[in-house]
N, C-alpha and C positions, 0 to 999 in steps of 0.2 A: 504494500500500500504506500502511495506517495501522493502528494498534492497533484491534482490535475490528471489523475489516472482516468483512462477512458472506460467508464463503467460498463458500457454495452459490449465491450470486446470480451469480457469474461463472464457475462451473464449466463450463457448456456453451460459453461464449465461449472460454475459454482452451484447453480441450481441442480444440475445433473449429478454432481458428487454429493450434495447434501440431501437429495431425494433418493431414498433407496428403492423406489418403486420398480425400476427396470434393471437394477444392478444384478450382476452374476452372484455376488455375495453381499446381500443387503447389510448396511451398517459398517462396511469396511472403511469407508472414507469419512473424514471430517475436515472441513475447510477451516484453516486457521489464518487469521489476518496478521501480517507482520509488516512493520515499518522500520525505517532506519533509526528513528528516534520516537520517543513517547509523545503522545498528543494526537488530537484529531487531525485527520487529513480531509480535504475537500476534493471530491471527484470532479471530473470535467462536467458531469451532469448536475453538480451542485449538492450532491449528497455528502453529509458529514459523517465520517466513520471513525470510531475509536478502535484502533488496532488492538489485538489481544496481546501481542508480544512485540518487543523490539528485536531487531536482527541479531543482536548479541545474546538475546535470551532464547531464541528459537533453535530447535534441533533441525536445522535446515538439511543437514546431511542425512538424518534419519527419516525424513519425510518421504512419502511416496512420490512426490512431484513438487517442483518449484515452478509456480506460475507467475509470469512477469507481464502485467498488462502494459499497454502503450501509454505514453504521456509525452508531451512536448519536451519535458525536462530531459528525456533520454537524448534528444537531438543536441542538447547543450552540454553533453558529457556528464549528466547527472547519474546518480545511483551506482557508484563504483563498488559499494559493498554488495549489492545484489549481483553485479557482474562477476565479482570475485566468488560469490557463493555458487553461481551458475558454473563457473570454471571448475571449481572443486567438485561439484556434483557430477559433471560430465566426465571428468578425469577418473572418478571412482565408479563410473558405470551407472550413475543415477540419471533420472529423467528431469528435463527442463522444458518448459513451454513458454515461448515468447511471441508476442503479437505486436504488430504495428511498430511504434517507436522503440519498443524494447529490443526488436531485432537489430536496430542501429547500435544500441548499447552492446549487444553481443558481437556484432561485427567489429566494433572498436576493440573488443577484448580478444579478437582473433578466433572466436569460437565458430565462425561460419566459414573459415578459410578451407577446411577440409571436410565439410559436411554439405550435402545437398540442403538447400534452404530456399525460402521465399521471404517476402516482405511487401511493403507498399510498392516499391519500385527499385530496380537496381541502382538508379541514379541517387535515390535517398540513401541506400546502404553505402554507396561510394563516398558519401559525406563523412563517414567514420574514418578517422585517421588510421592508417595501417591496414585497412580492409583489403584482403587479397583473395577473396572468395568469388570474384565475379564469374568465373567459369563454373561454379557450383550453383549459381542462382537458377531457380526453376520458376517458370511463369504459371504456377499452380496456385489454387486458393489456399492450400495448406500443405506442408511437407513434413514428413517424419523421417529422420535419418539418425540411427544409432542413439536413440533416446532423446533427441532434440526435436521438438515440434516448433515450427515457425509458421506464421500466417501474416497476411496484410490486414489492416484495420477493417476492411470491408468484408472480411470472411470469418466472423465470430462463430458461425455454425460449423464450418469446416474445421476451424481451430478446435472446437469442442469434440468433433468426431475423432480427430487424431489424438487428442488428449485421452478420450475414453479408450481408444485403441491401444495406446502405449501403456495405459494402466490395466488393460484387460478388464475393464469395468463391466462391460456388457457382453453377452453372447453375440457372436457375429450376426445372426439373423435379427436379433433385437436392435443392435446398433444400426444395421441397414434400414430397418423399418422406421426407427426413430429419426434417422437422418432424412429419409425420403419424406416423412410426414412434414417436418419443418421446412424442408427445401422446396417442396411442391405444393403443400397445402391440400393435397388430394386426399379425401376421406378414406380411400381404399387403404392407405398406409396406416390409418388409425386401426382399422381392422387387422391388418397384418401385424402391427405392434402388439395388440391385445392377444392375438393368436400366438405370437412368438413368446410372450411371457406367460402363456397358459391361462389367460383370463377369458 
C-alpha cells in the first residue's frame, strides 16, 4: 500500500483471494495490507486505508505472493523497499505480481531483464534507468514467467487470472469459467462456473 495506488488494478485479486467461494482450498488465503511506513494511505480513487503492517514488520518472504499495485510514484523511483522485497522473493523462488507503474519499478530493479513480461507500454518501461529487458516484452494483457506476473493498468482481470494461476487458487475449469464470465458478461459462463464448483 502506498499513496496514490490504483485501487481498481487489484480489485479482482483481493476480492478473489478473500472470497473462498470458488477456491480449490477455501480459506487458504488472507490478504494483508503492508506499507513502507505506518499511517493511512490514500488511493488514487480517494479511499483511505490503514495498512495492517509496515514493510519491516511483515513476513514478506513467507507470504504466498507479493502484490504490487500501480501508482505514479513508481515512475518517480519510489518504493525501493518493495522493489528490494520483490528481488529477494524472486531470487528465492517466490511469487510476485506487479501491474501498471509497479512494472516500471521492477524494470528499474533489473527484474524484467531476463523474464518475459508486459506492462503499459515498452516505451514506459524504457523510462526505468538500466532496463535491459526490451527483447522480453510481450504485447499481452498479462504475462506469467517463473513466478512473476506482470500486466498493464488496463488489464486488472487478466492480472487476477494469472495471479490465481500462479497461486493455484482455482481448479483450471473454475478459473476459465470465472475469467470468461467477467471478460464477456455472457450468462452461459455463470452456469459453467456454478457447474465447475459443483453448485
